[in-house]
C-alpha positions in Angstrom: -0.3 0.0 0.0 2.9 2.5 0.7 6.4 3.0 -1.4 9.0 1.4 0.8 11.4 3.5 2.4 14.4 1.6 0.1 12.3 3.0 -3.2 12.6 6.5 -1.2 16.1 6.3 -1.1 16.3 5.2 -4.4 14.1 8.1 -5.1 15.9 10.6 -3.9 19.5 9.7 -4.8 18.1 9.6 -8.8 16.8 13.2 -7.8 20.1 14.2 -6.9 22.0 12.8 -9.7 24.1 10.8 -7.2 26.4 8.0 -9.4 28.7 5.6 -7.8 28.9 7.2 -4.5 29.2 3.6 -3.0 32.2 2.3 -3.3 33.5 5.7 -1.5 31.3 5.4 1.4 34.3 2.9 3.8 37.0 6.2 2.9 35.0 9.5 3.4 35.9 12.3 1.1 38.1 15.4 1.7 35.4 18.4 2.4 36.9 19.8 -1.0 36.1 16.8 -2.9 32.7 16.0 -0.6 31.4 19.0 -2.2 31.6 18.7 -5.6 29.2 15.7 -5.2 26.2 18.1 -4.9 24.0 19.8 -7.7 25.2 23.3 -8.0 21.9 24.4 -8.6 19.4 22.2 -6.6 19.4 22.3 -2.9 18.1 19.4 -1.3 16.7 19.1 2.2 14.9 15.1 3.1 14.7 12.9 6.3 11.6 12.4 9.0 8.2 13.0 8.1 7.5 15.3 11.8 10.2 17.9 10.4 8.8 18.3 6.9 5.5 20.8 7.8 7.8 22.6 9.5 10.8 22.7 7.6 9.1 23.3 3.9 7.4 26.5 5.8 10.7 27.8 6.4 12.5 26.5 3.1 9.0 28.7 1.3 10.0 31.4 3.4 13.6 31.3 3.0 13.1 31.0 -1.2 10.9 34.3 -0.6 13.7 36.1 1.3 16.5 34.7 -0.6 15.9 33.7 -3.8 17.3 30.3 -3.2 15.3 27.2 -3.7 15.1 24.5 -1.0 13.4 21.2 -2.1 11.8 19.0 0.6 10.7 15.4 -0.7 8.6 13.2 0.9 9.5 11.5 4.0 12.3 8.8 3.5 12.7 9.2 7.7 15.4 9.7 9.9 17.5 6.3 8.9 16.6 7.5 5.3 18.6 11.0 5.5 21.1 9.4 7.8 22.3 6.6 5.0 22.0 9.4 2.6 24.4 11.6 4.9 26.7 8.6 5.2 27.2 8.1 1.7 27.2 11.7 0.3 24.1 11.1 -1.5 22.1 14.1 0.6 23.6 17.9 1.6 21.7 18.5 4.5 18.8 15.4 6.6 16.1 15.8 8.5 15.9 14.1 11.6 13.4 13.5 14.5 15.8 12.1 17.2 19.2 11.9 18.6 22.3 10.8 16.6 23.5 7.0 18.3 27.0 6.7 18.7 27.5 4.7 15.6 26.5 7.8 13.4 28.4 10.2 15.6 31.2 8.1 14.7 30.8 8.1 10.9 31.2 12.2 11.1 27.3 12.8 11.1 26.6 16.4 13.5 23.1 17.8 14.3 21.6 20.8 15.0 18.6 21.1 16.7 16.4 23.7 15.4 12.6 23.0 17.1 10.4 20.6 20.0 7.3 19.4 19.1 4.8 18.0 21.4 4.0 14.1 21.0 0.2 14.2 20.9 -2.6 11.5 21.5 -5.1 12.9 19.1 -8.9 11.8 18.8 -12.1 13.2 16.6 -13.7 16.2 18.2 -16.7 13.6 18.6 -15.2 12.1 21.1 -16.0 13.8 24.3 -12.7 12.6 26.7 -10.6 15.0 27.0 -7.9 13.7 29.4 -6.8 10.3 29.9 -4.4 9.2 33.1 -1.1 7.1 31.8 -2.2 4.3 33.5 -6.0 4.6 31.1 -3.9 5.6 27.7 -1.8 2.0 28.7 -4.6 0.3 28.9 -6.2 1.4 25.5 -2.7 0.4 24.0 -2.9 -2.9 26.2 -6.1 -3.6 24.7 -8.0 -3.5 28.4 -9.8 -0.3 27.9 -12.2 -0.2 24.9 -14.7 2.3 25.3 -14.7 6.1 26.0 -16.6 6.8 28.5 -19.8 7.6 26.0 -19.6 3.9 25.5 -18.6 4.3 22.2 -15.6 1.4 20.7 -12.0 2.9 21.3 -10.3 2.5 17.3 -6.7 2.5 17.9 -4.1 3.3 15.1 -0.2 2.6 16.1 3.1 4.0 15.0 5.5 1.5 14.0 7.7 0.0 16.6 11.0 2.0 15.6 9.4 5.4 15.2 11.1 8.0 16.5 8.0 9.5 18.7 7.1 5.7 20.2 11.2 5.6 21.7 10.4 8.7 23.3 7.3 7.2 24.7 9.3 3.7 25.7 11.4 5.9 28.4 8.2 7.8 29.8 5.2 5.2 30.5 6.3 2.0 31.6 4.5 -0.9 29.8 4.2 1.5 26.1 7.1 -0.2 24.2 5.4 -4.4 25.5 2.2 -3.2 24.3 3.2 -1.4 21.1 5.5 -4.8 20.4 2.3 -7.4 21.2 -0.2 -5.0 19.4 2.0 -4.9 16.5 3.1 -8.9 16.7 -1.0 -9.5 17.2 -1.6 -7.3 14.2 -4.2 -6.0 17.1 -4.4 -2.4 15.7 -3.8 -0.4 12.3 -0.3 0.5 11.7 0.2 4.3 10.1 4.2 4.3 8.9 4.1 7.7 8.1 3.7 11.0 10.2 1.1 12.4 8.5 -0.6 9.1 7.8 -2.0 9.0 11.9 -3.7 12.7 11.8 -5.7 11.1 8.5 -6.8 8.3 10.0 -8.0 9.9 13.2 -9.8 12.6 10.5 -11.1 9.2 8.8 -12.2 6.9 11.8 -15.0 7.5 14.2 -13.8 7.3 17.4 -10.3 6.9 17.1 -7.3 7.8 19.1 -3.7 7.7 17.5 -0.5 8.9 18.2 0.8 12.5 15.8 2.3 15.5 16.6 1.5 19.1 17.6 2.3 20.6 14.2 -0.1 17.7 12.7 -2.7 19.4 15.0 -1.9 22.5 14.1 -1.8 21.7 10.8 -5.5 19.8 11.0 -7.5 22.2 13.5 -10.5 21.7 14.4 -10.5 18.5 13.0 -8.8 16.9 15.7 -8.5 17.6 19.1 -5.4 16.6 21.6 -6.1 14.7 24.7 -4.7 16.4 27.5 -2.6 13.5 29.9 -2.7 13.8 33.5 -4.4 16.8 32.9 -1.9 18.6 31.3 -2.4 20.0 28.1 0.2 19.5 25.1 0.1 23.5 24.0 3.6 25.5 23.4 3.9 26.9 27.1 3.9 23.5 28.6 5.7 21.8 25.6 8.7 24.5 26.2 8.6 24.2 30.0 8.6 20.8 30.1 5.5 20.3 32.3 4.3 18.3 29.4 6.7 15.7 29.1 6.0 14.3 25.5 8.2 15.9 23.4 10.9 15.7 20.9 13.1 17.8 19.3 14.0 18.4 15.4 17.1 18.5 14.1 19.4 19.0 11.0 21.8 16.7 10.3 25.1 16.8 7.9 28.5 14.5 7.4 31.9 16.3 7.5 31.8 20.1 7.0 28.4 22.5 6.5 28.1 23.8 2.5 27.7 27.4 2.9 24.0 27.3 1.3 23.4 24.4 4.0 24.7 26.8 6.7 22.6 29.9 5.5 19.5 27.9 5.4 20.0 27.1 9.2 21.0 30.7 10.1 17.6 31.6 8.4 15.6 28.7 10.7 17.3 30.0 13.8 16.6 34.0 13.2 13.8 35.7 14.9 12.3 35.1 11.6 12.5 31.5 11.4 11.7 31.1 15.1 8.2 32.8 14.6 7.5 30.7 11.3 8.3 27.4 13.8 5.9 29.2 16.3 3.1 29.3 13.9 3.4 25.8 12.6 2.6 24.8 16.3 6.5 23.7 17.4 8.9 25.4 19.6 11.8 27.2 18.6 15.3 25.8 20.2 17.6 28.0 20.9 21.6 27.8 20.2 
């Protein structure tokens, strides 16, 4: 039903006109040689779907301001961005989780530019507006099956390695096991891309799905964000940590930043960039 991420990697490599990089992947090229790999006209920035709503708007504003076009292809995921950066196929990547030590050892670096809330969204017709973390866990375990109006809860989950799930594994005891079991038993529908979850909420009565604050901002008022343990996922609570379920968005690169990548990052970190990030439902991250 969905294009595999491997296919998207190939699409990205073809888009950028990269040929024969894989043979040199074990020996990093000097910065001056690596720079020649990138198309001098087309500036492609690709990676995690979580980053796309914010980064696409930043790219649009940057283009209007400077005349430099920044291309944002469909999601290839954080792992796809890392693979493309490591092979020399990508100049600037988008990741929604911290880099692993193995990735750092390969020379990949990251710069944080925004924080988004991890949100449990439901259709507006759901009368419930708050869940305890225990109730939330019971829903994913399949033991809490009804909303307060006695309507059956339909759950949409993300895949095991989704970056939002990785955060929740550490914060909600038992959540990781519930996700693994539900996938093994094929208990719930799985959304494999960030944009699929909010669309599933809009199209599925009495559903609940994991999404984020930027997708919520884009889809309002059709989707309602649940409070968890009485705390709402608004910008203030995300910024000060009162709402603990959040993740950072990062620009990633290998070796030395190219000048055009640096200029785009500087714009994202500027006051103008920060305003765009805030309007889209995310929190700008200071240097």
